[in-house]
N, C-alpha and C positions, 0 to 999 in steps of 0.2 A: 329678620331673624339674626340672632347672635352668631357670628361666624366662629368656626371651631379653632381658629388660629390666634385668638386674642387673649392668651394667658397674661401677657404683659399688662394689658388694660385692666384685666380682672385684679391682678396684683396691685396695680396703682389705685384702684378703687378701694381695696382692702387697706392699703397704707393710709388713705385719707378717709377712712370709714366714718369718722365723726366730724368731718368738715363738710357740712351739707352745702355750704356756699360753693365750695370747690366741686362737689359732685353735681351741682345743678347744671353745669355746662360740660360735664364729662361726656365723652363719646358714647359711653354705655347707657347714659341716662336717656338718650333719644331712642334707644332700642328696648331697654328693660323697663322704662317708665314712660313710654310714649302715650299711654292711655290717661295720663293725669296732666293737669295744667302745668305749663312750663315753670311757674314759680314754685311748684311743689315737687319737681322732679328730683332734686337733690335728696330731699327727705324720703321720697318714695324709693329711690335707688338704694339708700342706706337700709331701709326696711326690708327690701326684697333680697338684698345680699345677705342680711342677717337671717332672714327666713330660709334662704337656700342653705346656709351653713347649718341651721337647725335641722333641716331635712336630712342632713348627712348623719345625724345622731343614730347610732346603731339600735336595732330593736332590742327590747328587754330580753335578757338571757344570753346576749352575745358575750363571749369571753372577753375579759379585760385586755388580754394581750393581742386580740384580733387587730388586723391592720385597719379595719374600719374605725375602731375606737381611736387608734393613734392618729388617723387623719382628721377625725372630728375634733379631738382634743388639741391637735397641733394648730388648726385654724382658729379654734375658739381662744386658746391661750395667747397665740401670737397676735391676733387682730381684734377680737372682741375685748380681751383684757390687756392688750398692748404690752405683753411681756417680750423680753429680748429672746433671741434664739438660744442663748446660753441658758436662760431661765426655763424656757420650754423644754430644752433637752434634759435638764436636771429633773424637771417634773415628770417627764416620760421615761426617765431612766435610759436615755440614749446618748450616744456621742453627738456633738453638735453637727458633725458631717452627716451622720445618719438622720438626724432631725431635719436637716435641710432637704434631704432626699424625700423624706416622708411629706414635707411641706409641698414639694413640687408635685408629688403624686396627689396630694389633697387638692391642690389648685386645679388639676385636671378633673377630679371628681366634682369639684364645685362648678367648673365650666359646664360639664354635662348636665348638672342640675339646673343651672341657669338657662341652658339651651332649651330644656324641657319647659321651664317656666315661661320663657319668651315665646315659645311656640303656642302655649296655651293662652297667653295674653293676646297674641295676634289674632287668635280665633274668637276671643271674647273681649273685644275692646272696651266694653262697658263694665268689665268685672270690677275695676277699682276706680270709681269716680270720686271727685273731691267730696261730694256729699256723703259717700260711704266711709271716708277716711276716719272720722271720729270713732266710729264703731270698731274699725280695724285697730286703731291706736289703743283703745280701751282693752281689746282682746290681748294685744301684745303686752301692755302694761300689767294686766292681770296675770298673764303667764309668767312674766319675769318676777312679779311681786309675790307670787305664791309658791314658786319652785324653790326648794331648799338646795342651795349650792354649798360646796365645801368651804370651810372657813379659811381665811387668809389673814396675813398681817395688815392691820389698818394703815400703818405707815407705808408699806409697800403698795397698797391699793391707792393711796393718795399720790404717791410718786408716779405710778403708772398712768393715772388719770391726767396729771399735769403734763406728763410727756406727750400724751395723745393730743392735748390742746395747745402745745407749744407753738406750732405754726399759725394757728388761728389767732392766738394771743399776740404774737409778734406783728401780724398783719394789722391789728387794731392798736398797736403801740402800747399794749398792756403787759405789765411785768407780773408774772406769776411766781410767788416766793413761798417755798415750803419751810415752815418753822416747826414742823412736827418733830418730836424727839423720840428716840428709841425707848426711853424710860416711860413714855406715855403710850406705848404700843398696846394693842388689844387684838383679840381675834374678831374678825368681822366677816359677814357674808359679802364676799368680794363683788359679786354681780350687782346686788341691790345697792350697796354703799357706793360703788363706782358710778352707777347710773344716776344716783341722787346728786353726788358731787359734780359729775360731768355736766348735767343739765343746769345745775345752779351756776357753775362757772361760765358756761356758754351764755346764759342769760345775763350775767354780770359783765362779761366781755363786750357784748353788744350794747348794753345799757350805758357803760362808762368807758369809752375809748380813752386810752392814755393813762388809765389808772394803775395803781399798784395794788395787787390783790394778794393778801397773805392767807395761807391755809395752815391751820394748826390743829393738833389733836390733843386730847386729854382724856384720862380715864381714872376710874377708881374701882372699888370692889364690885360694884353692880352695874355701872353705866360707863359708856364711852361717848365722847362728843367730838364733833368736827366744827371748828370755828373758821369762817371765811370772812375776812375783813377787807373792805374796799376803801382805798384811800385815793381820792381824786387827784389829778395833776395839781402841782403847786399853783395857788392863786385861783383855783376853780372850785366852786361849790359842788357838793355831791349832786349827781344827776337826779332830777325829780322823776326821770323816766324809770329809775330802778323800782321794780315792783310792778311795772306796767309794760315796758318795752319787751318785745320777744316773749310775750306772756306764755306761749306754748311750752317753752322749756321749763319755766318755773312751775307751770301746771303739772307737767310730767313728774318733776321732782316731788311736788306735794302729793300727787296721787300714789307714787311708789312709797313715800313715807307713810301715808295713810294705810296702805295695804300691809306694811310690815311693822306697824306700831312705832314708827320713828317720829320723834317730835321735831318739827321743822319750823323755825321762826325767823322772820326777817325784821330787823330793827333799824330804823333811821336814827342816826346819831349826829350831833353837830359836826363832827369831823369826817364822817363817812357813813358807811352802811355795814352792818354785820348780819351774816346769815349763820344760824346755829342748827346743827342736826344732832339730836341726842337719841341714843338707842341703848337698849338693854344688852349687857355683855353676856355672851354664852360662856359659862364658866364651869365645865365639868371637873376642873381641878387644875393644879399647878404641876408642871413637870420640869425637873432639872436635868438638862442634857450635859453630859461630861465627855468631852472628846477633844484631843489636841488637833484634829483636822478641821480647819475653819470651814472648808467647803461642805464637809459632811454635816457640821453643825447647822449651817444655813439650810441645807436640804431637810434635815430632821425638824428644824424650827418651822419650816413651811408646812411640813406634814402635820405636826402637832397643832399648829394654829388653825389648820383646816378642820380639826376636830374640836375647836373651841377652847383649847387649853392655853392657860397662861404659861409662858416659857421663860425659864432661867437658863443661862449658859455658863459653862466653865471649861477652860482649856487646860487646867492643871488640877491635880489632886488637892493642893492647898486651897485654891479658890473654891473648889467644889465642896470641901468640908465646911468652909466658912458659910457658904450659901445654904447648905443643908441644915446647919444649926440655927441660922438666923431666920430663914424664910420657911423652913419646915415644909418642903414640897409634898404633894400627895404621892408622887412616884418619881423615881430616879432612873435614868437610862445611862449606863456606864460602859465606856470602852475599856478594853483590857490593856492594849499595847500603848502605853503612854510613858514619856520620859520621867526620870527622877523617882516617881512612885507609881507603880503599875496599878491596874484596876483591881487585882486581887487584894493588894494591901489596902486600897481605898475601901473596897467592899467590907473587909474585916473591921476596919475602923468604924465605918457607918453602922454596921450591925451590932458592934459592942458599945457604942456610945449611947448614953441614956436619952439624949435628945433626938437621935436619928434611928435608933434600933428598930422602931416600929414601921419605918417607911419602906414600902416595897421597892426592890431594886431589880432592874432588868439589865442583865449583862448582854452587851451587843458587841460581837467580836467576829473576826475572820477565823479565829481558832475554834475548833469543834470540841469545846470543853464544857458541855452542858452539865455533866455529872459533877465536875469540880465546882462550877458556879452554884449549883443547888446545894452542894455539901457545905459551902461557905455562907449560905443564908440567902442567896438570890431567890427572888420569887419567880423569875422567868428568864428565858434565854432566847436571843435572836441571833441568827447567823447573818453576817454581812455578805452581799448587799441586802438591805432591808427596804421593802416597798412600803408605800403609804398605808395600804390596807392592813398589812401585818403589824405595823407599828401602832396604828390606831386601835386595832382589835385588842392588842396586848394592853395598851394603856386603859382602854375602856374596861376591860375585865378586872384589872388591878384597882382602878379607882372606884369601880362599882362595889367590889368586895370590901374596900376600905370604908366606904360609906355605910354599907350594911353592918359592918362591925361597930362603927361609931353609933348607928341608930340602935343596935342591940344593947350596947353599953348604956345608952341613955334610958332605954326601956327597963333595964334591970337596976337602974339607979347607980350604975358604975360610971366612973369617969371615962369620957370618950378618949380615944387614942389621940 
């Protein structure tokens, strides 16, 4: 049975959650996966820790601010999605110190969950046999592939995935290089995209040791794509094992892609191998964020992309006015306290200009001046600090109204806004 004083080992397992070779000989594997063959214990330990985290998900109806949600989100963001403590703290609206305290409490909750699971496994040693594993894997893939998760930045998702695999790649002499550009960013379902990319990369790392693997992203109005190019070591031909070696990881990526309608293709080329994943972009609209606080822009950008929005950013009124006139966003979120030209002046210019006057503007400020904002033509007002739910609810309401007006105009034979 798992002893109650092993938080350090649980934390170490979480740190190496995606390194199944490392987990195969981990002390916890002998206890939490003793009922499976030794060669499968790393994968089984990964699956059982993930399942234990999922069991911590609060019941439907639990308030968002409840400690149980914070603990569950903290473990999921930090270890399943491999975000930094700073990123997790921003996501949860906590200080980093408070976030680390929640993380420590969450580890204790996870330990208790694993204790219960280990006890049940010891009483039912045949519960998870190798022959039963394919069915369990399909159940897990179906759950991940059918649950809709918040949207996130495609570029950030790629960076987090590569960070997770850094140690595994280095051990195989593989160089992972990200060539994704911010200009090619898109909103993506973080969990599904991450799992597809992670399993593709693990497959390629095992198949072509010593290779250089480049990960790029590109997007247009309707689709986004991830390109993974494998360049073998100098003087060595591309491994013929690619596409066959470590077949399980490639099969997992293909199954997830199938469940979510993602096109996944592996092409052998003279100089190397290329894997391409193409998926439809979720595009409820484009939002222009205007704020001189770079940290707040990053936070709002993450929130908006989780709602599927394309995001434009401006840190000055001059830049904001140029973007608004050129890109014509569906909605604008505007700060008030900015240098040189404040938000009130910017709002007046936006509402009086023929190219931007129709765009709904949300004033977001620490000042409680809702009446002033509405009198100057703002469509809505949000008081800082602003949570993800409040921002997305406001954006959805304004973009839905704009779409309805546009549809009505077409039906009446009038030009759309």
